[in-house]
Residue, then its C-alpha position, 0 to 999 in steps of 0.5 A: m852078384n846077388i841082391e845083397d851085394w847090389r844093396i850094399r853098393i846102393d847103401e854105400i852110394n846113399d852114404q856118399l849122397i848124404d855127405l855130398l848133399n850136406q856139403r852142398a848145404t854148407y856151401a849154400t849156407e855160406i852163399g846165404k850169408l853173402k846174399k844177406e850182406l849184399g841185400l840179395p834175395v835167397f831165391d834166384a829163379s834164373r840161377e835155379q833154371k840154369i842148374l835144372d837145364s844143366v843137370g837135365a842135359k847131363t843125364k845119360g840114363p837110366l833116369t830121364s832128364d825130367s827125373i833128374k830135374k825133379i830130384f834137383l828141384t827138391i834138393m834146391e828147395e831143401t837147400r834154400k831152407v838152410e840158406e835163409 
């Protein structure tokens, strides 16, 4: 395969990631509604730490556990904005 073939594959994955991130944000919006009804705070530090620990442990490389955690931290920070 040449560089353009690889770039096409990356573009396809980018499209999938966008769809999945928006699906995740939609779910977070619903969770935010439930939290509001229940009087719970949007930010749940223990839940977020569990997620970070879990995703960090699942990576098989080439991204490191720390890299995956940083990506997910950003995802959660951005998703929290739509949860409010």
